[in-house]
N, C-alpha and C positions, 0 to 999 in steps of 0.2 A: 504493499500500500504506500500512497504518498503520503508527505507530510501533512498534507491539508487534509487528507483521510484520518489521520491520526487525530489530528485536530478536532475534526468535526465528530470522531467517537468519544474522545474524550470530553467535548461540550455536552455531548447528550448523555455520558454516564458519570458525571463527575459526583453526582449524587451517591451513586453506588459506591464509588471509590471513598468518599468523605465517611458513609456510613460503616464500612467494613474497616478504614483505618480507626474509626473511633472505637469500632466493636475490638480490634486487636488491642488496643491501648488500655481499655476498659478489662479486658481479660486479662492481661497483663497486672494490672494493678490487683484484680481479685486474687491471683495466683500469689502474687507477692506478699499479699495481707495475710493469706492463710498458710503461707509457707513457715515450716520450722526455722527459727534463728537458731544457726550455727556459729559458735566461737572458735576460734584458734589459738593453742598457746604452744610457743615453739622453745626448744632446747637446743643448745649448740655444744657440740662435743669435738675434740680433737683426738686425733689417732698418733700415736708415737711407738717408736720400735726400740729394743736396747739394743745400743751398738757395742760391739766387740772391740773396736780398736778406735786410734785418735787420728787416723791418716786422711787425707781427703778423699781417697777412693772408698773409705769405708762409710765415710759419710753421705757419698753420693749414692752409694749402693742402697744406704739406709733409708734416704728420701726415696729413691724410686718403690723400695718395697713398701714404706709406707704409703705411698699414692695407690700402688696396686692394692693394698690392705681397703682403703679408704673405699674404692669403687666396688670391693665384696661387700665389706661392712653395709654399704647403703641399700644394697640387696636382702641384707639379713635381718635389718631392724624390725620389719613389719613380718616377724616368723611367727609360727605357732608356739615356741619356746618362750620368746620374751612375751608374746600377748597372754600366756597362761601365768608367766612369772607375776606380771602386773595386776591380772586379776585376783591371783592368790594374795598378791601384797595391800592390795586395796580393798578386799573383800568384796568384789564386784559380783553381779548375778548375770551379766551378759556372757555370750560366747565367746571364744578368741575370736572366730572368724568375723564377728560383726566389731570387735575391738580392731581388728586387722585392717578393716576396710576404712577406718577413719585416722588411720596413721600414715603420713605423708613424709617421706625421707628425700632431701635434697645434699647431693656432693657438691662443696662448693668448687669450682675448677680452679686449677693451678694450688691449691690449698690441700691442707690435712684435715678439714673440718667438715663434720657432718651437722646440717640441720634437720632435727626433727619435729615435726608439728603433728599435733592431735587434734581433732576436732571434735566438740560435746554442744549439746545444748545448754549446758550450764559451764559459765567463764569460770568459776573456782574449780569445777571439777575439771574443765580442759587444763588448768595451770597443775594439778595434783596427778593427772593422766601424764602428761610429759615429763614432769619429773621422774615419775615413775617408771618410764620407759627408758630415761637416759640412765638411771641408778641399774636398773635389770641388764639391759645392754652390755654396760660396762663390766657387770660380774660375770655376764655369760660369756664374753671376750676374755676375761683374764683366766676364766675356767678353762677355755678351750685351747689358749694359746699357751699354758703353762706346759713345759716338758714332761712335768713329774711332779709327784707331791713335794711340796715344800721348796720348788725351785720356781726361779722369776721368769715370768712370762716373756715370750719372745716380742710380743707387742701389746700395747693396752690401750684402752679408750677412757677417756677422762670427760666428765661433765666440765666444760669450760665456762658457760654461762646458763644458770638456771632458768627456769621458765617464769614469765612474767604474766600478771593477771591481763588478760585481753582488753582493749580498750573500747571494743565495739563487735558485733557479729559480723562475718565475714560473708556470710549468705543468709536472706537474699541481699541483692543488690537493686534498691527501689528504681534509681535512675536509669540502669543498663537495662532492667527488664522492661520498662515503661517504652524505653527507645526501640528495643527488639519487637515489642509489642505492637508500636505505631507503624513501625517499616513492615513488619509480616502482614499487617491488616492492609496497609496501601498496595503491597505486592500482590496480595490474594486479590483486592479490588479491581486493580489493573488487569489482572489476568482474567476475571470473571467479567470485566466490563467487554474486553477482547474477545473471549468466548462466546459470550451472548450475540455481539455483533455477527460474528460468523457462523452461529447456529439460527439465529432467529432474524435476524435483518438480512432477509433475502432479496432485499430491493437494490438493483443495480444502479451505480453512481455512471457519471459519463466517462471515467476512465475503465471501468468494467464493461459497459457498453462497447467501446471500443475495442477491447482485448476480446470479447465474446465473438463478436461479429467479423474481426479483422479489417473493419472498414472504418474511415475517419467519421467524425460528426461533421457535416455540412452546415448545420445550423443548429442554434440554440434559441429557443423562443421563450421569452421570460414570462414569468405567470403574473397574470393581472387579474384582480378581483371582478373587474367589470368585463372580462372575457365570457362569463356565461350568459350575459344577457346581449352582449354586443361582440359576437363571434367574428366578424370580419372587422378589418383593418381599416376600412374605408368610415368606421364609426368612433376610431379613435385618433389623436393627433398623429398627423402624418412623420413627426419627428418621435414617437414614443419608442420605449424599448421594444417593445413586441413589434410594431411595424418595422424597426431596424433589425430585428432578428429574422424577418421575411427577406429584406434585401440582401442580408448576409446570406442567406441560404441560396437565393438566385444568381450572387455572384461567384460562390463556390460551387454552384452546378455548372456554371458556364468553364470553370476552370476543369471539373471534372469531365466535360464534353469535349476537350481541346482536340482530340483525333476523334472527330467524326461523331460527336454525342448521338445519343438515343433521339428518335422523335417521339418515342411514347414513354411514359413513367408510370409505374404503378405504385401508389402511395399506399402502404399498408401498414400494420401495428400486430404485437403478437396476441393483444388481447382486446376486449373492448374498452371504450371510454378512454382512449390513449389519445384523442385528438387528431386521427388522421383525416377526418372530412373536413374540418376546418383548415387544416393544415394543406390541404388539397387547394381549397377554394382559394384562400389566401396567398398561396405561390401563383396561382393563376392570374389573380388580381395584380400582383405585384409584377408579374413577367410582362402582363399586356402594359403596364405603365411605361416599359422601354420601346414598345411598339411590336411585341411579340403577338402573332396569333396564336391563340390557345383555344384548345377544346376541352371542355370539362367534362369527361365520360364518368357516368354513377355505375359503378361496377358491383356495388353492393345492393343485391338484389333482394335481401332478405329485410334488411332495415335502412330503406332509402332516407336520404335526408335532405338532397339538394332544394327540395321543395319548400323546407322551412329555413334554411340558411339563406337561398340566394332569389326566394320568392319565385319561382319557375312552375309552371304547370307540370305535374308529373302523370299527367293521365294516359300520355303516349309516351313512348320514349325507346330506349335500347331494346326491350324485350319486344315490343311491336316491331322493330325493324328486323331483328332476328326470326321472329316467325313468319315474316313477310307481310304483315298486317299495314305496313306503312313504309312510305319512302324514308330516307335518311335527310333529305333536305326539307322534309315535311315535319319532322319533330326535332331538328336543332332549332333551340331557341337562343337567340342574342341575350346576352346580360346588358340590362339598360341600368344606366344611372341617372341621376335626379334630372340633369338638365335637359335630356333626351325626352324623359317623359313630358317635361314641361312643354317642351317643343313641338311634341308630337312624334319625334323621330326615335326609330328605334336602335339608334346607334350602330356603329360598324359591324358588320357580321360579315362571313362567309358562306352563311346558309342561304341557298337559293331561295329568292320570293321574298328575303327581307326587305324593308322599306326603307331603312337606313342606309347611308352610305356605305359601301363595300370597299373591302380593302383586298379584292382579287387583283390580279397581275396587272400592272400596268395603272393601278390607282395611286394619287398622290397623297392620299390622307386630308388634302385640303378642305373635301366637302363635310370632314368631321369637325374641322375645327371650327368650320363656319356654324356649324349646327349649335355649338356651346362647346364650354371647356367642361371636362369630366375627368374622372381617376385615370381612365385607361389610355391616356394620349393617343397615339397613333394607333394603338393595338385593338384588340378585341377578344372578348371572351364568349365562345359560344358554347351552350350547355345543351347535352344530351342526357336526360334525367332517365332513370330506371323504367319509367313505363309500370305497366301493372305488374304484379310481384308472381311470378312463376312458379309451380308446383316443384320443379325440378332446376333449380339455377343452375347448377353445379354444370349440367348436360347443355345448357345454353351457352354457357361461357366457354365451354371447352368444345364447342361446335368450330365446323370449317367457316362459317358464316361469321361466327366471332373474329377469327382471323382475318377474314377478308376485311371487314369494317375495320379493324384497328389498322390494316394496310392502307385503306381509303382514306381514311383520316388523318393519318401521317403524312401522306401525300398533299392533302389541302392544308393542313396548318403546320405551323412551325413548331408546335409541341402539343401532344396529347397526354393529358393527365387523367390518370384514371384512379378514382376511389375505390379500394378493393376493401372486402370485409376482414375481420380478424384473421390470422394465419392458423392460429389454433383452434379458432372455433368451426371452420368448414375448410375445404380443401379449395374453394373457389379462388383465393389471393394468389395460391401457389400456381394454379392453372394459367390466372391473368399474367403473374410475373414471368412463366416462362414463354409466354407470347408476346411480353413487351420488351422493350429496348434496355429497359433499366427499373431498378426498383429503388424506391426510399423507404425504409423502415423507422418509423416512427417511435420513439421511447419515451414515455412519460416517466420524468424523474419522480420518484419517491413512489411510484405505483408498479411499474414492470419489475418484475423478478427474475432473476438471474436466470433461473430454471427455465422461464418461459421464453426469454428472449435466446437463450441456447437452442430450445426445441424450435423456435420461428427461423432461427438464421439455418439450422439443418433442414428444415422443411424448403426453404428456398434453395439451399444447395443441391436437394434431391430433385428439384422442378428443374435445375440447371438455368437458374436466373442469375442476371448480372445486378450484382448488388452494389450501387452507387455509394451508398453511405447511409447514415443514420441522422435523425432528426430530434434533437432533444426537446420534448416537450414540456411547458411547464416548470422552467428552471426558476428555482427560487430567485428573486431579486437580490437576497444577501450575499448570494454566492458568486455575483459579480464582482469583480475587483474594482477598486476605485478607479482605473484607467478606464475600464470600459463603462462605467458610469458618468465620468467625464465625455466621453463619446457621444453618449445620448444627449448630455448637456450642454454640447458646443454648437448644436444645430438653433440657431435663432428661432423663434415664433416665424411661421412663414409669412404671416402679414405684414412684418416689418421689412421684406425683401425691397429692393427697387423695382422698379416696374419699366418697362419700356413699351413703346408701341410698334407693334409688328403687323404690317400689310398683309392680310390673308384673305383669297378668294375676293379680293376688291374692296375689303373693309380693315379697319383696324380692330386688334385683338388686343387686351391688356394681358403679359404674360410676366411671369418673374424672372429674374438673370439666374436664378439657382439651376441646377442641372436639370435634364429632363423628367427624372424620377420623382422630384420634389415639386408637387403641385402648389400653384399659389394658395390656395386655401381648401380645406377638408370639404367635401360635399356631403351633406347630410343625407341619408336615404331614410328619411322618415316615412316616405310613402309606401316602404316595403312592410310586410307584415312582421309584428313584434317576433325576433328569434327566441326570445325567452321572457318568461313573467318576470314581474319584478321580484314576487318572491324566492324566484331560484337563483343560486349562484354556486360557484365552483365549490366554496368551502362547505356546502350543505350536499353534496353528492351530484348537483345538477351540471356534471362535465360536458364539455363539447366534445362530439365524437371526432 
């Protein structure tokens, strides 16, 4: 995971980490409070040998012998013989093994000193035990090292410093125990937080979406609360983050299509309510703003939505053409903006019989400008709705007539955008993706699960579909960097742009000096039917399809 993923996981799970850290500290405090306090008393002994001469060699040999004996005696202090002697001297009731477990011996390096510490729950008794161990061990060494009865021992151990009363307990150590408890609790909290993230947080983020699909993210559509009621970007400010996201998607699509790009693109998702239909409609509008001729084909024959989003008549459409009940030119509907409706003009269209100015070969587009300014510039958006819902949509979408229709539309328009149903719900999307020139996979951040995205990617690969990339939908605005926020804020309100008079078709038309895809002012589509009721919103589950 990247650093920002760790930061997000920590931000979401800080309460768990804090709780387990506090629990670890509390547990350490309780254990420390209930632990038996132990005191330690230390006695210091010196090891010496009986020298047989006065030469330097004999003194050196005696020192080496004493050093060897010190190392050996350090292992013999906590022996059963010494423990039994101490128990008998002090009239104790405990076993020798228990007493041996409380005796700690240390040989001071490069010296002939032995330090023996004895621990006990009573400070005075620890002092008496240490003195008794020193006396008992000295007597035992003298007895063992004597060559014979009444003879001088070869080595002896003498108590150099008697034990002193302990100043305080050596265990437990409250400060150390509390620090260890807090540290262990924090480590446990961090581990539990990341385990929970891996096991229960199955929703993918942008980095995981790119890794699963092995394709780049061509666009990031920012979440806006008003998108539930106003799904089309013509309802919002043209320099809003959401509108800018679709312009970014449009630009990236052109880079992805450098080597003879596709003329038909299927837009689908792994599951429902991920925003594929609104993405398809808004991408068509954004492309048409640059002069592209776009056809919107509603390939979701199970849950059609173009009638609600675009205000078109869905009584006849794709199914009518495929079953031979209608001609293509009869059911293609130009998407009209406000100025056209007011002027009685249907707007530019490639559909035969359209009353608006056509963008067929040889048309200069001036008739459109004379009809009134709109959001689409010199481009056009023609809509082919679903038509009547058939009993077997998969059979229709996989028919030869569907393939021929896609070819016909691809020759007539610059780009055909197909709104397909979810990949995991029906096989319709995979069938359409196999016939189209490219596929865009919509991933809703915070909803699409990693397992679903893997299955959807596998379905597209099995259909031999060309996946152009992903579209990250409903990206939280807080996930944007400061630089990207500044990008949106850098656009001034379009009403403040300087304007010039442009002669078009014998008359003057007021136009802004901004680039072609930034219109002088947003056009209200109040005449269209409401896309969502005021009571619905994205936050309450009324998501756009």
